[in-house]
C-alpha positions in Angstrom: 18.0 -54.7 43.7 18.3 -54.9 39.9 16.0 -52.1 39.1 13.8 -54.1 36.7 10.8 -54.0 39.0 11.9 -51.1 41.3 9.6 -48.2 41.9 12.7 -46.1 42.3 14.2 -46.6 38.8 11.8 -48.7 36.7 13.8 -50.6 34.1 10.9 -51.8 31.8 7.2 -51.6 31.8 6.4 -55.1 30.8 3.5 -57.4 31.6 3.0 -58.1 35.2 5.2 -55.2 36.3 3.4 -53.0 38.8 5.8 -50.1 38.5 5.0 -46.8 36.8 5.4 -47.0 33.0 8.2 -44.9 31.7 9.5 -44.3 28.2 12.6 -46.4 27.4 15.8 -44.8 26.3 18.1 -46.2 23.7 19.2 -49.0 26.1 15.7 -50.3 25.9 15.4 -49.9 22.1 15.1 -52.9 19.9 18.7 -52.9 18.6 20.1 -53.0 22.1 17.6 -55.6 23.3 18.6 -57.9 20.4 22.3 -57.3 21.3 21.7 -58.0 25.0 19.8 -61.2 24.2 22.6 -62.6 21.9 25.3 -61.4 24.3 23.8 -63.1 27.3 23.3 -66.3 25.4 27.0 -66.3 24.5 27.9 -65.5 28.1 25.8 -68.5 29.3 27.4 -70.9 26.8 31.0 -69.7 27.4 30.7 -69.5 31.2 29.3 -73.0 31.3 31.8 -74.6 28.9 34.8 -72.6 30.2 34.1 -73.3 33.9 33.7 -77.1 33.2 36.9 -77.2 31.2 38.8 -75.2 33.9 37.6 -77.5 36.7 38.4 -80.7 34.8 41.8 -79.4 33.7 42.7 -78.5 37.3 41.5 -81.9 38.5 43.1 -83.9 35.7 46.5 -82.1 35.9 46.7 -82.2 39.7 46.6 -78.4 40.2 44.4 -78.8 43.3 47.6 -79.8 45.2 48.6 -76.1 44.9 46.8 -73.9 47.4 46.2 -71.0 45.0 44.4 -73.2 42.5 42.0 -74.4 45.1 40.6 -70.8 45.0 40.5 -71.0 41.2 38.5 -74.3 41.3 36.1 -72.7 43.8 35.6 -69.8 41.3 35.0 -72.2 38.5 32.1 -73.7 40.4 30.6 -70.2 40.9 31.0 -69.5 37.2 29.3 -72.7 36.3 26.3 -71.7 38.4 26.3 -68.4 36.6 26.3 -70.1 33.2 23.8 -72.8 33.9 21.3 -71.1 36.2 21.6 -67.4 36.7 22.2 -66.0 33.2 19.5 -68.2 31.6 16.9 -66.8 34.0 18.0 -63.3 33.2 17.6 -64.0 29.6 14.0 -65.2 30.3 13.2 -62.0 32.3 14.6 -59.7 29.7 12.8 -61.5 26.9 9.5 -61.4 28.8 10.0 -57.8 29.9 10.0 -58.4 33.6 7.3 -61.0 33.7 8.1 -64.0 35.9 6.0 -67.1 35.1 8.1 -69.6 37.2 6.4 -69.1 40.6 7.4 -67.5 43.9 9.6 -70.4 45.1 11.9 -70.3 42.1 12.0 -66.5 42.3 13.2 -66.6 45.9 15.8 -69.3 45.0 17.0 -67.2 42.0 17.4 -64.0 44.1 19.3 -65.8 46.8 21.6 -67.8 44.5 22.3 -64.8 42.3 23.1 -62.4 45.1 25.1 -64.9 47.1 27.2 -65.9 44.0 27.9 -62.2 43.1 29.1 -61.4 46.7 31.0 -64.7 46.9 33.0 -63.7 43.7 34.0 -60.5 45.4 34.8 -62.4 48.7 37.0 -64.9 46.8 38.9 -62.1 45.1 39.7 -60.8 48.6 40.6 -64.2 49.9 43.0 -64.8 47.0 44.7 -61.4 47.7 45.0 -62.1 51.4 46.4 -65.6 50.7 49.1 -64.4 48.3 50.1 -61.5 50.7 50.5 -64.1 53.5 52.6 -66.3 51.2 54.8 -63.5 50.0 55.4 -61.6 53.2 55.6 -64.5 55.7 56.6 -67.6 53.6 57.8 -69.8 56.5 54.7 -69.2 58.5 52.6 -69.8 55.5 54.2 -73.1 54.7 53.9 -74.2 58.3 50.3 -73.1 59.0 48.5 -73.2 55.6 46.7 -76.4 55.0 43.9 -77.6 52.7 41.7 -78.0 55.8 41.9 -74.4 56.9 41.5 -73.3 53.3 38.2 -75.2 53.1 37.1 -73.7 56.4 38.0 -70.2 55.0 35.9 -70.7 51.9 33.0 -72.1 54.1 33.1 -69.0 56.3 33.0 -66.8 53.2 29.9 -68.5 52.0 28.3 -68.0 55.4 29.2 -64.4 55.4 27.6 -63.9 51.9 24.5 -65.7 53.0 24.2 -63.6 56.1 24.6 -60.6 53.8 21.7 -61.6 51.5 19.1 -63.5 53.6 17.8 -60.7 55.9 17.0 -58.5 52.9 15.2 -61.4 51.0 13.3 -62.5 54.1 12.2 -58.9 54.9 11.1 -58.4 51.3 9.0 -61.6 51.4 7.4 -60.6 54.6 6.4 -57.2 53.3 5.3 -58.7 49.9 6.6 -55.8 48.0 5.7 -57.2 44.6 3.2 -59.5 43.0 4.0 -63.1 42.3 4.5 -62.3 38.6 7.4 -60.0 39.2 10.7 -61.5 40.5 12.5 -58.6 42.1 13.4 -57.3 45.5 12.0 -53.8 46.2 14.3 -51.1 47.2 12.2 -48.5 49.1 10.5 -50.8 51.6 13.8 -52.6 52.2 16.2 -49.6 52.0 17.9 -50.1 55.3 18.3 -53.8 54.6 19.7 -53.1 51.2 22.1 -50.5 52.5 23.5 -53.1 54.9 23.7 -55.7 52.1 25.5 -53.3 49.8 27.9 -52.3 52.5 28.8 -55.9 53.4 28.6 -57.3 49.9 30.2 -54.6 47.8 31.8 -51.8 49.8 33.9 -53.8 52.4 35.2 -56.4 49.9 36.0 -53.8 47.3 38.0 -51.6 49.7 39.8 -54.6 51.1 40.7 -56.0 47.6 42.1 -52.7 46.4 44.2 -52.2 49.6 45.6 -55.8 49.6 46.3 -55.9 45.9 48.1 -52.6 46.1 50.2 -53.9 48.9 51.0 -57.1 47.0 52.2 -55.3 43.9 54.3 -52.8 45.8 56.0 -55.7 47.7 56.5 -57.8 44.5 57.9 -54.9 42.5 60.4 -54.0 45.3 61.6 -57.6 45.5 62.0 -58.0 41.8 64.1 -54.8 41.5 66.2 -55.8 44.5 66.9 -59.3 43.1 67.8 -57.9 39.7 70.2 -55.7 41.5 71.7 -58.7 43.3 72.0 -60.7 40.0 73.8 -57.7 38.4 76.2 -57.4 41.4 77.1 -61.1 41.3 77.6 -61.1 37.5 80.0 -58.1 37.7 82.1 -59.4 40.6 85.6 -60.1 39.1 87.5 -61.3 42.2 85.7 -64.1 43.9 88.3 -64.5 46.7 88.0 -60.9 47.8 85.7 -59.7 50.6 82.5 -58.8 48.7 81.3 -56.6 51.6 83.7 -53.9 50.6 81.8 -53.4 47.3 78.6 -52.4 49.2 77.6 -49.3 51.0 76.7 -49.7 54.6 73.3 -48.1 53.8 72.3 -51.2 51.9 71.7 -53.8 54.6 70.0 -56.5 52.4 72.9 -56.5 49.9 75.4 -56.5 52.7 73.6 -59.4 54.3 73.7 -61.4 51.1 77.4 -60.7 50.7 78.1 -61.7 54.3 76.3 -65.0 53.7 78.3 -65.7 50.6 81.6 -65.0 52.3 80.6 -67.1 55.3 79.9 -70.1 53.0 83.4 -69.6 51.5 85.1 -69.4 54.8 83.3 -72.4 56.3 84.6 -75.0 53.9 86.1 -78.0 55.7 89.8 -78.2 54.8 91.3 -81.4 53.5 92.6 -84.0 56.0 96.3 -83.5 56.8 97.0 -87.1 55.8 95.5 -86.6 52.4 97.6 -85.0 49.7 95.7 -82.3 47.9 95.9 -83.2 44.2 93.6 -83.8 41.4 90.6 -84.4 43.7 91.0 -81.1 45.5 89.4 -77.9 44.1 91.7 -75.0 43.3 91.3 -71.9 45.5 90.1 -69.7 42.7 87.6 -72.2 41.1 84.3 -70.6 42.2 82.6 -70.4 38.8 80.3 -73.4 39.5 79.1 -72.0 42.8 78.6 -68.5 41.3 76.6 -69.8 38.4 74.4 -71.9 40.6 73.7 -69.0 42.9 72.8 -66.7 40.1 70.5 -69.3 38.5 68.6 -69.8 41.8 68.1 -66.1 42.1 66.9 -65.8 38.6 64.5 -68.8 39.1 63.0 -67.2 42.2 62.6 -63.9 40.4 60.9 -65.5 37.4 58.5 -67.4 39.8 57.5 -64.2 41.5 57.0 -62.5 38.2 54.6 -65.3 37.1 52.7 -65.0 40.4 52.6 -61.3 39.9 51.2 -61.7 36.4 48.4 -64.0 37.5 47.6 -61.6 40.3 47.6 -58.8 37.8 45.1 -60.6 35.7 42.8 -61.2 38.7 43.0 -57.6 39.7 42.4 -56.2 36.2 39.3 -58.4 35.9 38.1 -57.3 39.3 38.6 -53.6 38.4 37.1 -53.8 34.9 34.1 -56.1 35.6 33.1 -56.1 39.3 34.2 -52.7 40.6 32.0 -50.5 38.3 28.7 -52.1 39.4 29.9 -52.2 43.0 30.8 -48.5 42.9 27.5 -47.6 41.3 25.5 -49.5 44.1 27.5 -47.9 46.9 27.2 -44.4 45.5 23.5 -44.8 44.9 22.6 -46.3 48.3 24.7 -43.7 50.2 23.0 -40.9 48.2 26.2 -39.8 46.5 24.7 -40.0 43.0 21.2 -40.2 41.4 20.1 -43.5 39.8 21.5 -43.7 36.4 20.2 -46.1 33.8 23.3 -46.0 31.6 25.7 -46.6 34.5 23.5 -49.5 35.7 23.2 -51.2 32.4 27.0 -51.0 31.5 27.9 -52.1 35.0 25.4 -55.0 34.8 26.8 -56.2 31.5 30.4 -56.1 32.9 29.3 -57.9 36.0 27.9 -60.8 34.0 31.0 -60.8 31.8 33.3 -61.4 34.7 32.8 -65.2 34.9 33.7 -65.6 31.2 36.7 -63.3 31.2 38.1 -64.6 34.5 37.7 -68.3 33.4 39.5 -67.8 30.1 42.1 -65.6 31.7 43.1 -68.5 34.1 43.2 -70.9 31.2 45.3 -68.8 28.7 47.8 -67.6 31.3 48.8 -71.2 32.2 50.5 -73.2 29.5 49.5 -76.5 31.1 45.9 -75.6 31.2 45.9 -74.6 27.6 46.9 -78.1 26.6 44.1 -80.4 25.5 42.6 -82.7 28.1 43.2 -86.4 27.8 41.3 -88.7 30.1 43.0 -91.8 28.8 46.6 -92.8 28.3 
């Protein structure tokens, strides 16, 4: 469904292509063809090297012990497949103007691997969002129920879902023999119903879920950060530690009132000294609460900074999804639901962004983590 050999929107009229020849626009002109060739070579090299470095860094530095980075390692494997297998064959097809000299078997393998990996990227974005929402909104349940075993099962189910999304279309295309053996593509018109189901399951559903879940995550995170900053400010401005702090809060602020009640309860539940022991140098003075107040404020600030770091990483993932994956997914959905006519410019730009996602996402994970930026040392 990549329009190179489609009778709906022919991309090129190269050798072996049985589509109707059309005059190429500036996207098919020699300057752009040279740019595309060089750009895809750079993407292949950067995706391969970056994904290998990311996976080895996660493995060497023990990041796979953290649930979130198991998803990152899973993505690094997908990006390695893009760099070492998918992008090079695209370079060959663009260079040969649609001609496929590698045989039918490798063509089927290429179409399956390419489509499954694209949909799995989107599915993993959704899984990361759902995992972070679970951890933020229900932390106790997350710590009790989330294990590496059920994470592996979740990733396995996502691969099965993506394969089920792709295989019926590819099988039906092979049965109908839409193209000659020298053109590696999946026809659109003979497989339109299958492609519509594939686009719905592979692009539409994951994109809508990702946008909804990420929007919910950022709303929850921002609300919590502002509330915790308010609590830190309230603790810092309290001048009389022995007073009942609840009197400083309005009854319409239940969370602040609950935090103050908890603090007063800790003060009132201190075990008094034994009557036989004289309170002297070893006893703490009634007004000496500076240590406790400082420790509480530090803990709140640490939790706030941790949530800010998680929010930043999630922001990077979401921005890469919106910039690189969403345009092509939007184009495919609008096209197959007859909401827009096929557009060569939209397709080409979305296609370039789609193949840029592995590189941008890989280096975003590396440069947003200080430990991953450090050089790898496999010896001590």
